[in-house]
C-alpha positions in Angstrom: 55.7 39.7 -2.7 55.9 43.3 -1.7 59.2 44.9 -1.3 58.8 45.7 2.3 58.3 41.9 3.0 61.8 41.1 1.9 65.3 41.7 3.5 66.5 44.3 1.0 67.0 47.2 3.4 70.2 49.2 3.8 72.3 47.7 6.5 73.3 51.2 7.6 69.8 52.2 8.2 69.3 49.2 10.5 72.5 49.9 12.3 71.8 53.7 12.7 68.3 52.9 14.1 69.4 50.4 16.6 72.1 52.8 17.9 69.4 55.6 18.1 67.2 53.3 20.3 70.2 52.3 22.5 71.2 55.9 22.9 67.7 56.6 24.5 65.5 57.5 21.5 62.8 54.7 22.2 60.5 56.3 19.5 63.1 55.1 16.9 62.1 51.4 17.7 58.8 52.1 16.1 60.7 52.3 12.7 62.0 48.8 13.4 58.6 47.6 14.1 57.2 49.2 10.9 60.0 47.8 8.8 59.8 44.1 10.0 56.2 43.6 11.3 55.0 41.9 8.2 58.2 39.7 7.8 57.8 38.5 11.5 54.1 38.0 11.3 54.5 35.9 8.1 57.3 33.7 9.8 55.1 33.0 12.8 51.9 32.4 10.8 53.7 29.9 8.5 54.5 27.9 11.6 51.5 28.3 13.8 48.8 28.4 11.2 46.6 30.6 13.3 46.1 34.3 12.7 45.1 35.4 16.2 47.8 33.5 17.8 50.5 34.8 15.2 49.3 38.5 15.9 49.9 37.9 19.7 53.3 36.2 19.3 54.4 39.0 16.8 53.6 41.5 19.4 55.6 39.5 22.1 58.6 39.2 19.5 58.9 42.9 19.3 58.5 43.4 23.0 61.3 40.9 23.7 63.4 42.4 20.9 63.2 45.8 22.6 64.2 44.4 26.1 66.9 42.3 24.7 68.3 45.0 22.2 71.6 45.4 24.1 72.4 41.7 23.5 72.5 42.1 19.8 76.1 42.0 18.6 75.5 43.1 15.0 72.9 45.8 14.7 72.8 45.6 11.0 71.3 42.0 11.2 68.4 43.1 13.4 65.8 41.5 10.9 67.6 37.9 11.1 67.7 38.4 14.9 63.9 39.3 15.3 63.2 36.2 13.0 65.0 33.9 15.4 63.3 35.4 18.3 60.0 34.7 16.5 60.9 31.1 15.8 61.7 30.6 19.4 58.5 32.0 20.4 56.6 29.6 18.1 58.5 26.7 19.5 57.8 27.6 23.1 54.2 28.1 22.3 53.9 24.8 20.6 55.6 22.9 23.4 53.1 24.4 25.9 50.1 23.7 23.7 48.0 20.6 24.6 46.3 20.8 21.0 47.5 18.6 18.2 49.1 20.7 15.5 50.9 19.2 12.6 52.7 22.5 12.5 54.4 21.6 15.8 57.2 20.4 13.6 56.9 23.1 11.0 59.3 25.4 12.9 61.9 23.1 11.6 60.2 21.6 8.3 59.6 24.4 5.9 56.5 24.1 3.5 58.1 24.5 0.1 54.7 25.7 -1.3 54.7 28.9 0.6 57.4 31.7 -0.2 58.3 33.3 3.1 61.0 35.9 4.1 62.5 33.1 6.3 63.7 31.3 3.2 66.3 34.1 2.9 67.7 33.3 6.4 67.4 29.5 6.6 69.0 27.2 4.2 66.8 24.7 2.3 68.7 21.7 3.9 66.7 22.2 7.1 63.9 19.8 5.9 66.7 17.1 5.2 68.3 17.8 8.5 65.1 17.4 10.6 64.0 14.2 8.7 67.4 12.7 9.5 66.8 13.7 13.2 63.5 11.8 13.3 65.1 8.7 11.8 67.8 8.9 14.7 65.0 8.7 17.4 64.6 5.4 19.3 62.1 3.1 17.7 59.5 3.7 20.2 59.6 7.4 19.8 59.9 7.4 16.0 56.8 5.1 15.7 54.4 7.5 17.6 55.8 10.7 15.7 55.3 9.1 12.5 51.8 7.8 13.2 50.7 11.0 14.9 52.2 13.7 12.5 52.5 11.9 9.1 49.8 9.4 9.1 47.4 11.7 11.1 46.5 9.1 13.8 44.9 10.3 17.0 46.5 9.4 20.2 43.7 6.9 21.0 44.1 5.3 17.6 47.8 5.0 18.3 47.1 3.3 21.5 44.8 0.7 19.9 47.2 0.0 17.1 50.3 -0.4 19.5 48.2 -2.0 22.4 49.5 0.6 24.9 47.7 3.0 27.3 46.8 6.4 25.9 48.9 8.0 28.7 52.0 6.1 27.4 51.4 7.4 23.8 51.2 11.1 25.3 54.3 10.6 27.3 56.3 9.1 24.3 55.3 12.1 22.1 56.5 14.5 24.8 59.8 12.7 25.2 60.2 12.6 21.5 59.6 16.2 21.1 62.4 16.8 23.7 64.8 14.5 21.8 64.0 16.2 18.6 64.9 19.5 19.9 68.1 18.3 21.4 69.1 16.2 18.5 68.2 18.8 15.9 70.1 21.5 17.5 73.2 19.3 17.7 72.9 18.4 13.9 72.1 22.0 12.6 75.5 23.3 12.2 74.2 26.3 10.4 71.8 27.5 13.2 72.2 31.3 13.7 72.4 32.6 17.2 73.2 36.1 17.9 74.4 36.1 21.6 76.6 38.9 23.1 79.5 36.9 24.6 80.0 39.4 27.4 76.3 39.2 28.3 76.5 35.4 28.2 79.6 35.6 30.6 77.5 38.1 33.0 74.8 35.5 33.1 77.3 32.7 33.9 78.9 34.8 36.7 75.5 35.7 38.0 74.4 31.8 38.1 77.8 31.0 40.0 77.1 33.8 42.5 73.6 32.2 43.2 75.2 28.8 43.7 77.7 30.2 46.2 75.0 32.6 47.7 75.2 31.0 51.2 78.9 31.1 51.6 79.2 34.5 50.1 76.7 35.9 52.5 78.1 34.7 55.9 76.3 31.6 55.8 72.9 33.2 55.3 70.2 33.3 52.8 69.1 36.8 53.6 68.1 38.8 50.5 68.3 35.5 48.3 64.8 35.9 46.8 65.6 39.2 45.2 68.8 38.0 43.7 67.1 34.8 42.5 64.5 36.7 40.5 67.1 39.1 39.0 69.1 36.1 37.8 66.1 34.5 36.3 65.2 37.7 34.5 68.8 37.7 33.0 68.6 34.1 31.9 65.2 34.8 30.3 67.2 37.2 27.9 69.3 34.3 26.6 68.2 32.7 23.2 66.7 29.4 23.5 69.3 26.8 23.9 70.3 23.6 26.0 72.7 26.0 28.0 69.8 28.3 28.9 67.9 25.5 30.4 71.0 24.1 32.1 71.4 27.7 33.7 67.8 27.8 34.8 68.2 24.4 36.5 71.2 25.5 38.5 69.3 28.5 39.8 66.1 26.8 40.6 68.1 24.2 42.4 69.5 26.6 44.7 66.1 28.2 45.2 64.6 24.8 46.2 66.8 24.7 49.2 64.7 27.5 50.4 61.3 26.6 48.9 60.7 23.0 47.8 58.2 24.1 45.4 60.9 24.9 43.0 62.2 21.2 42.9 59.8 20.2 40.1 61.0 23.4 38.0 64.7 22.6 38.7 63.9 19.0 37.5 62.2 20.1 34.3 64.9 22.5 33.3 67.5 20.0 34.1 66.0 17.5 31.7 65.8 20.2 28.9 69.3 21.3 29.6 71.1 17.9 30.1 72.1 19.0 33.5 72.7 15.7 35.1 74.2 17.3 38.3 70.9 19.2 39.0 68.9 16.1 38.3 71.0 14.0 40.8 71.0 16.8 43.4 67.2 17.3 43.2 66.6 13.6 43.5 68.9 13.4 46.6 67.2 16.4 48.4 63.8 15.1 47.6 64.2 11.4 48.6 67.4 10.9 50.7 65.9 11.5 54.3 62.8 9.3 53.4 62.5 5.7 53.0 65.8 4.0 52.2 64.0 1.6 49.8 62.3 4.3 47.9 65.6 6.3 47.6 67.4 3.4 46.3 64.5 2.5 43.8 64.5 6.3 42.6 68.3 6.2 42.0 67.9 2.9 40.0 65.6 4.6 37.8 67.5 7.7 36.9 71.0 6.3 36.7 70.3 4.5 33.3 68.8 7.9 32.0 71.9 9.9 33.1 74.3 7.4 31.4 72.5 8.0 28.1 73.5 11.8 28.5 76.8 13.0 27.0 79.4 11.6 29.5 81.3 14.6 30.2 83.0 15.0 33.8 80.1 16.8 35.3 77.5 14.2 34.3 79.8 11.3 35.4 80.4 13.1 38.7 76.5 13.3 39.2 76.3 9.5 38.6 79.1 9.2 41.1 77.3 11.1 43.9 74.0 9.0 43.3 76.0 5.9 43.6 77.6 7.1 46.7 74.3 7.9 48.4 72.9 4.6 47.1 75.6 2.9 48.8 75.2 4.8 51.9 71.5 3.6 52.3 72.3 0.0 51.5 75.2 0.2 54.1 72.8 1.4 56.9 70.4 -1.4 56.1 73.3 -3.9 56.2 74.8 -2.5 59.3 71.4 -2.4 61.1 70.3 -5.9 59.9 73.8 -7.5 60.3 73.4 -8.3 56.6 76.7 -9.0 54.9 75.2 -9.3 51.4 73.9 -5.7 51.8 77.3 -4.5 53.1 79.1 -6.1 50.1 76.4 -4.5 47.8 77.2 -1.1 49.4 80.9 -1.6 49.0 80.4 -2.2 45.3 78.4 1.1 45.1 81.3 3.0 46.7 83.8 1.5 44.4 81.9 2.3 41.3 81.2 5.8 42.6 84.9 6.4 43.2 85.4 5.7 39.3 82.9 8.4 38.3 83.5 11.1 40.7 85.9 14.2 40.2 89.0 13.8 42.3 88.5 17.4 43.7 84.9 16.6 44.9 84.5 16.0 48.6 82.4 12.8 47.6 85.6 11.2 46.2 87.4 10.6 49.4 83.8 10.0 50.9 83.7 6.6 48.8 87.1 5.7 50.4 85.6 6.2 53.9 82.7 4.3 52.9 84.6 1.3 51.8 86.5 1.5 55.2 83.3 1.7 57.1 82.0 -1.5 55.3 85.3 -3.3 56.3 84.6 -2.3 59.9 81.0 -3.6 59.8 82.1 -7.0 58.5 83.5 -7.6 62.1 80.2 -8.7 63.7 81.8 -9.0 67.2 80.9 -5.4 68.0 77.7 -3.4 67.7 77.8 0.1 66.4 76.9 2.8 68.7 77.9 5.9 66.7 79.5 6.4 63.5 80.5 9.0 60.8 81.6 8.5 57.2 82.7 11.7 55.6 84.7 13.4 52.8 86.3 16.6 53.8 88.1 19.5 52.0 90.6 21.9 53.5 92.5 24.8 52.0 96.0 26.2 53.1 96.3 29.9 51.9 98.5 32.7 53.3 99.4 30.9 56.5 95.8 29.8 57.3 94.3 26.5 57.2 90.6 26.6 56.4 87.8 24.0 56.7 86.1 24.2 53.3 83.5 21.4 53.0 82.3 18.2 54.5 79.9 15.6 52.9 78.7 12.2 54.2 76.5 10.6 56.7 76.5 9.7 60.3 74.4 7.7 62.9 74.3 8.2 66.6 72.1 6.5 69.4 74.3 7.9 72.1 76.3 10.9 73.3 79.3 8.9 73.5 82.3 10.6 71.7 80.2 13.5 70.9 83.2 15.5 69.6 84.6 12.7 67.5 84.5 14.8 64.4 87.2 16.7 66.0 88.7 18.4 62.9 85.2 19.9 62.3 84.9 21.1 66.0 88.3 22.7 66.2 87.7 24.9 63.0 84.0 25.2 61.8 82.7 27.6 64.6 85.8 29.8 64.3 85.4 31.3 60.6 86.2 27.6 59.6 89.7 28.3 60.6 92.0 25.5 62.2 94.7 28.1 62.8 96.3 31.2 61.4 100.2 31.2 61.5 100.1 35.1 61.2 98.6 35.5 64.7 100.6 36.9 67.5 100.6 35.2 70.8 97.2 36.1 72.4 95.8 36.9 69.0 92.2 35.8 68.4 89.8 34.7 65.7 86.2 35.6 66.4 83.3 33.8 64.5 81.4 36.2 62.4 79.4 33.9 60.0 77.5 31.6 62.2 74.2 33.3 62.3 72.3 30.0 61.3 74.5 27.8 63.7 74.2 30.5 66.6 78.0 30.4 66.9 78.8 34.1 66.3 81.1 35.2 69.0 83.0 32.0 69.2 86.6 32.6 70.0 90.0 31.1 68.9 92.9 32.3 71.0 96.7 31.4 70.2 98.4 30.6 73.6 101.8 29.6 72.7 104.1 27.9 70.1 106.6 26.1 72.3 104.8 23.5 74.4 105.8 19.9 74.9 103.0 17.4 74.7 103.0 13.7 75.4 100.2 11.5 73.8 99.7 7.9 72.9 101.7 8.3 69.7 104.8 9.8 71.5 106.2 13.0 72.6 106.2 16.2 70.5 107.9 19.5 71.2 107.4 23.1 70.0 103.7 22.5 69.7 101.2 25.3 68.9 98.6 25.7 71.6 95.2 27.1 70.8 92.3 27.7 73.3 88.8 27.6 71.9 85.5 28.7 73.3 82.9 27.4 71.0 79.1 28.0 70.7 76.5 26.3 68.5 72.7 25.9 68.8 72.8 26.9 72.3 75.6 24.5 73.5 78.9 25.9 74.8 82.3 24.0 74.8 85.9 24.7 75.5 88.8 23.0 74.0 92.7 23.0 74.2 94.1 22.0 70.9 97.8 21.2 70.2 99.5 21.0 66.8 103.0 19.5 66.2 105.4 20.6 63.4 105.6 18.1 60.6 102.8 16.0 62.2 99.6 17.9 62.5 97.0 17.9 65.3 98.2 15.7 68.2 95.7 16.5 70.9 92.3 18.1 71.4 90.6 18.0 74.8 86.9 19.2 74.9 85.0 20.2 77.9 81.2 20.6 78.0 80.0 21.1 81.5 81.3 18.2 83.6 82.1 16.0 80.5 85.4 15.7 79.1 86.6 14.1 75.9 90.4 13.9 75.5 91.3 12.9 71.9 95.0 11.9 71.5 96.9 11.0 68.3 97.4 7.2 68.6 98.9 6.4 65.3 100.1 8.5 62.3 102.0 8.2 58.9 103.4 11.2 57.3 104.8 10.8 53.7 105.7 14.4 53.5 104.0 17.7 53.3 106.0 20.6 51.6 102.8 21.9 50.0 100.8 22.5 53.3 101.5 24.1 56.6 104.4 22.7 58.8 101.6 22.2 61.6 99.4 20.3 59.0 101.5 18.6 56.3 99.7 18.0 53.1 100.9 14.8 51.2 99.0 12.0 49.7 98.8 8.9 52.0 99.2 10.9 55.2 97.1 9.2 58.0 96.2 10.4 61.5 94.3 8.2 64.1 92.9 9.4 67.3 91.1 7.8 70.4 89.4 9.4 73.2 91.4 8.3 76.3 88.4 8.9 78.6 86.2 6.4 77.0 85.4 3.1 78.9 87.3 -0.1 77.6 84.0 -1.8 76.8 84.0 0.4 73.6 86.0 0.0 70.5 86.8 3.3 68.8 88.6 4.9 66.1 88.8 8.4 64.5 90.8 8.1 61.3 91.8 10.8 58.7 93.5 10.0 55.4 94.8 12.6 52.9 93.6 11.4 49.5 94.6 14.0 47.0 96.1 17.5 46.7 95.1 20.3 44.3 97.4 23.2 44.2 96.9 26.6 42.5 98.7 29.9 42.3 97.5 31.2 45.7 96.6 28.1 47.8 96.7 24.2 48.1 93.4 22.4 48.5 93.4 18.9 50.1 90.8 16.2 50.2 90.6 13.8 53.1 88.6 10.7 53.9 87.3 10.4 57.5 85.7 7.6 59.6 84.7 8.0 63.3 83.5 4.9 65.0 82.4 3.9 68.5 81.2 0.3 68.8 80.2 -1.8 71.9 82.1 -5.0 72.4 79.6 -7.8 72.7 79.8 -9.1 76.2 79.0 -12.8 76.7 79.3 -12.9 80.3 78.0 -10.4 82.9 80.6 -7.8 83.6 80.4 -5.8 86.8 82.3 -2.9 85.3 79.2 -2.2 83.0 76.3 -0.2 84.5 72.7 -0.8 83.7 72.5 2.1 81.2 75.3 0.4 79.1 73.4 -2.9 79.2 70.1 -1.2 77.9 72.1 0.6 75.2 73.5 -2.7 74.2 70.1 -4.4 74.0 68.8 -1.5 72.0 71.7 -1.7 69.5 71.3 -5.4 68.9 67.7 -5.4 67.8 67.8 -2.2 65.6 65.9 -2.9 62.4 64.8 -6.2 63.9 67.5 -8.5 62.6 67.8 -12.2 63.4 66.4 -13.9 66.4 69.7 -14.6 68.0 70.0 -10.8 68.3 66.7 -10.8 70.3 68.0 -13.4 72.6 71.1 -11.4 73.3 69.1 -8.2 74.0 66.9 -10.2 76.5 70.3 -11.3 78.1 71.5 -7.7 78.4 68.4 -6.5 80.0 68.6 -9.3 82.5 72.2 -8.1 83.1 70.9 -4.6 83.7 68.5 -5.8 86.3 71.4 -7.8 88.0 73.5 -4.6 88.0 70.6 -2.4 89.4 72.5 0.9 88.9 69.5 2.9 89.4 65.7 2.5 90.3 64.6 3.8 86.8 66.9 1.6 84.9 65.7 -1.4 86.7 62.0 -0.5 86.3 62.5 0.1 82.6 64.3 -3.2 82.4 61.4 -5.1 83.9 59.0 -3.6 81.5 61.4 -3.9 78.5 62.0 -7.7 79.3 58.3 -8.4 79.2 58.0 -6.2 75.9 61.1 -8.1 74.3 59.7 -11.5 75.1 56.6 -10.8 73.2 58.7 -9.4 70.3 60.9 -12.4 70.3 57.7 -14.6 69.8 56.8 -12.4 66.9 60.3 -12.8 65.5 60.1 -16.6 65.8 57.3 -16.6 63.6 59.0 -14.3 61.1 56.5 -11.6 61.4 57.2 -8.5 59.5 58.2 -5.7 62.1 56.9 -2.1 61.6 57.8 0.8 64.0 57.9 -0.9 67.3 59.5 0.2 70.6 59.5 0.6 74.2 60.9 3.9 75.9 60.8 5.8 79.1 58.8 9.0 79.5 57.7 11.4 82.2 54.6 13.3 83.2 54.8 16.5 85.4 51.7 18.1 87.2 52.4 21.7 87.7 49.9 24.5 88.3 46.9 22.6 87.0 48.7 21.5 83.8 49.8 18.0 83.0 53.0 18.1 80.9 54.2 15.1 79.0 57.7 14.5 77.9 57.9 11.4 75.5 61.5 10.8 75.0 63.3 9.8 78.2 66.7 8.2 78.9 65.9 4.6 77.9 64.7 3.2 74.5 64.8 -0.3 73.1 63.4 -0.5 69.5 63.2 -3.5 67.1 62.0 -1.0 64.7 61.5 -1.2 60.9 59.8 1.3 58.5 56.8 0.3 56.7 56.2 0.9 53.0 52.3 1.5 52.8 50.8 4.9 52.9 47.9 3.5 55.1 50.4 2.4 57.7 50.8 6.2 58.5 47.6 5.6 60.5 50.0 4.5 63.3 50.7 8.3 63.9 47.1 8.3 65.2 48.3 6.3 68.0 50.1 9.1 69.7 47.5 10.8 71.9 49.8 12.1 74.4 52.3 13.5 71.9 49.8 15.3 69.9 48.2 16.8 72.9 51.5 18.0 74.4 52.5 19.4 70.9 49.2 21.3 70.3 48.2 22.4 73.8 51.1 21.9 76.0 49.3 19.7 78.4 47.4 16.4 78.5 44.4 18.3 79.9 43.3 21.8 80.8 40.5 22.8 83.2 39.4 25.4 80.6 38.1 22.6 78.5 34.5 22.6 79.7 31.4 22.3 77.5 31.0 25.4 75.1 34.6 26.4 75.5 35.9 27.7 72.1 39.2 29.4 71.6 41.7 30.2 68.8 45.2 30.2 70.2 48.4 31.3 68.4 51.1 28.5 68.1 54.5 28.5 66.6 53.0 26.2 63.8 49.9 28.3 63.2 46.6 29.2 64.6 44.8 26.4 66.5 41.1 26.4 66.9 40.1 24.4 70.2 36.5 23.5 71.0 35.1 21.4 73.8 31.6 20.0 74.1 29.7 17.3 76.1 29.2 14.1 74.1 27.3 11.9 76.6 27.8 8.2 76.3 30.7 6.9 74.3 31.3 3.1 73.7 34.8 1.8 72.8 36.4 -1.7 73.0 37.2 -1.0 76.8 33.5 -0.5 77.5 30.8 2.3 77.6 31.4 5.4 79.4 29.1 8.2 80.5 29.4 12.0 80.8 32.2 12.1 78.3 33.9 15.3 77.1 34.8 15.9 73.5 37.9 18.3 72.7 38.6 19.1 69.1 41.8 20.7 67.7 42.0 22.2 64.1 45.6 23.1 62.7 45.6 23.9 59.0 48.4 22.5 57.0 50.6 25.3 55.4 50.7 25.7 51.6 53.4 23.6 50.1 53.7 21.0 52.8 52.4 17.4 53.1 51.2 15.7 56.2 53.5 12.9 56.0 56.6 14.6 54.2 59.7 16.2 55.7 60.4 13.2 57.7 56.9 13.1 59.3 57.3 16.5 61.0 53.9 17.6 59.9 51.7 14.8 61.3 50.4 17.0 64.1 48.5 19.3 61.5 44.9 18.4 60.6 42.1 17.7 63.0 42.5 15.8 66.3 39.4 14.8 68.2 39.7 13.6 71.8 37.1 11.8 74.0 37.6 12.0 77.8 35.7 9.9 80.4 35.6 10.7 84.1 38.1 8.8 86.4 39.6 7.0 83.1 41.2 9.7 80.9 41.4 9.5 77.0 39.2 6.7 75.7 39.2 7.6 72.1 41.4 9.7 69.7 40.4 10.5 66.1 42.9 11.9 63.6 41.9 13.5 60.3 44.8 14.5 57.9 42.6 16.5 55.4 41.4 14.2 52.6 44.7 12.3 52.9 44.0 9.9 55.7 42.4 9.3 59.0 42.6 7.0 62.0 40.8 6.0 65.0 42.6 5.0 68.2 40.4 3.3 70.9 41.0 2.3 74.5 41.0 -1.6 74.8 42.2 -1.9 78.3 42.8 0.2 81.3 43.6 0.5 85.0 42.8 3.7 87.2 42.6 4.4 90.8 40.7 7.6 90.3 37.3 8.2 92.0 36.8 12.0 92.0 35.7 12.3 88.4 38.9 13.6 86.9 39.1 13.7 83.0 42.9 12.9 83.1 43.9 11.1 86.2 47.6 10.7 86.8 48.5 8.2 89.5 51.0 5.5 89.9 49.6 2.2 88.6 47.4 3.9 86.0 47.6 2.2 82.6 46.1 2.7 79.2 46.1 0.4 76.4 45.0 1.6 72.8 44.5 -0.1 69.5 44.2 1.4 66.0 40.7 0.4 64.6 40.8 1.1 61.0 43.8 -0.8 59.7 43.1 -3.8 57.6 43.0 -7.3 59.4 46.5 -8.7 59.6 48.0 -6.0 61.6 48.7 -5.6 65.4 48.7 -2.0 66.2 48.8 -1.6 70.0 50.2 1.0 72.3 50.3 1.2 76.1 51.1 4.1 78.6 52.0 2.8 82.2 52.7 5.0 85.1 55.2 2.8 87.0 56.5 5.2 89.7 56.7 8.7 90.8 57.3 11.2 93.5 55.1 14.0 94.4 54.3 15.7 91.0 56.7 14.0 88.8 55.6 10.5 87.3 57.8 7.9 85.5 55.9 6.5 82.5 56.8 3.5 80.2 55.5 3.9 76.7 55.3 0.8 74.5 54.4 0.5 70.8 53.8 -2.7 69.0 53.2 -2.5 65.3 53.6 -5.8 63.5 52.3 -7.2 60.3 51.2 -10.8 61.4 52.8 -12.5 58.4 56.3 -13.0 56.8 58.2 -10.5 54.7 56.9 -12.4 51.6 53.4 -12.6 52.9 53.5 -8.7 53.6 54.7 -8.0 50.0 51.9 -10.3 48.6 49.4 -8.6 50.8 50.5 -5.0 49.4 50.2 -6.3 45.8 46.7 -7.7 46.6 45.5 -4.3 47.6 46.6 -2.7 44.4 44.4 -5.1 42.3 
């Protein structure tokens, strides 16, 4: 071995050379390259066994060394440091490679027949350490590693020997490599890592700044991309380690909130970095707002994996968050289906979540709120109209009470008790401040951070501190009175808020237009509160309950806050509270003159949500009859007549135990104005025995929305511009839409054959990174939509093409029209169109109807009904799905 290939250089020479480079003499780095290039190349070649690749990685090693030179703590050890970079380069290269190299393990198993400079840095025990690590692998992984690397079997040969798919062999090899990496690093106590502790701290601070970017930048992500990239560059400079991947995961998670394309990278880094919190958060963001069943299934897959990780408080907290959200999805199903077994399952999830969560997490009190919500739902004498289940965090500091965070879930099918989250509405649009004890009378707090919520300029004004207030819970003196003028998302409200000493908030009266909600303290329990403000005492077990005194007596209501725990520090006190906000309709067995038709229709809708037992259908039909009897308005009565007929059919389906899919009847309007025909789908009334499906092909039902898509894409159901030969590209908020119109002669559909038809085609390209049926089905209007119009009839056929993903055909099967003048979209009272989806497999009923039932001048009242049913039981539906997979 040549002298220059061994580490026999004078330490002082290395140290002086490094100092020269760091002082600005970049040419001095050439001396380092010359001194160690053979050493680095030999190290890499020993591992990679490929000359060309070794040359490339040698060059990359010295480039990285130059970039990261400031992180080197001991300049005299630059040789060993470069060798470590070289090893990491080899490891990363082999992990990325799809080729089979026995040397994939040689970065840890040294070949004793080859004398290399690395033998001067790494002790001979490494062979023994790695072989111990292989033996510690689970049997499935150990078997494929030994067969593949030590017995020289191919993946196909392993698959045949073990009688498993080749893909499974590949996955086990991949998983085994990850485990080897982690286990080996844990066992190898002599691993040499040169990390500048100040630099490591700098990276940690940068990652934390990324995690808090939104709150640190006035509730905005402006400029985030630049800081994100800078942070990634910093993390790149850390040596290979589990901590490095955990840091990547934290940063990519935040980036995924802006761009979902980062979700996969966040997940991959979290797996490599044992970052359970990021894995949990990524899963929640990806699946929470989709199918409840799919979300529960994904949670059930990942929790066992997280439990195998090191059970520190962060990882246990991640499991707790997943259990909380699992419980929330089961709770919603149990509530909507009146299923007490599901409610008990949800309660068990909340209890288990509470055991895992950090007490300072807002999810911790959330689980307590969840348990209370389940107990409320167990009372089946009421039907939930609106509910909120949250955990909230407040901080008292320097005389200010600040709303810090809120997590949880809510459901609302009505505007009843809109301001029931009163602690939120009295603080969050006013720089998150409940009150500031340092304000003078007349002093103001003006919102400065609400760019996203459009609340900038909302004002909080201190009126007095000596008012007497009488509410349901009693009379209170020397109350602090604050007047609010709030704005959010284009909505404006005013409020008068009162706080009593040693009690807390006693009254909040909200006014929005002519609507008034007056929340009064009805019950309270104060166990103390020396650690908080005298106007909002902090003590575990403090409880505040409120009711809206303006709400009709047919509703049962509660707004309850309970202080769960307190976390003081040197400058402030942080408190966690559980919160439940409920409005439920009392089930009415007899006709009640005090209820109007709207209330009865809402009761009918609430009872059949998620298509529960047939008794609920009977009650819904009864309430629709009560709505007709009350006859509060013409439109309510007209809707009730149509809804009665609709619900009778649905009851027949339910009596046969058919599997409901998205099914509903609702009121809509059409307005004719300046040659345009404008459709508004969502009106005042809606009754929906609605369940989500679980087959991708069932998304064809979105093709049964001809009026909705026309309104979204063109702003009208028909335009006089659409004549044969018309072609135009129009700019739309969702992208450029190409519209073409052509004559198409004779068209035959189920309703008959029609002549002189017009074909209008819309093309709107799906943006990169989006899916047609993702994001809560917000993108279904993208793709190609083809409409066929017949004179005096209207739309007779509607084709939808969602790229190569899916397509549907919607055909007219029945119609009624009084038109005689050749109009392509006739709008008259009495006109009716019935459509069926023609491409779904047999066994489905997919039918929609538009019926113009009344109108005045140019405004028309339309009833839209959608019946989407699988004509079989739940069990038959599941068997049908299985048969299609075979």
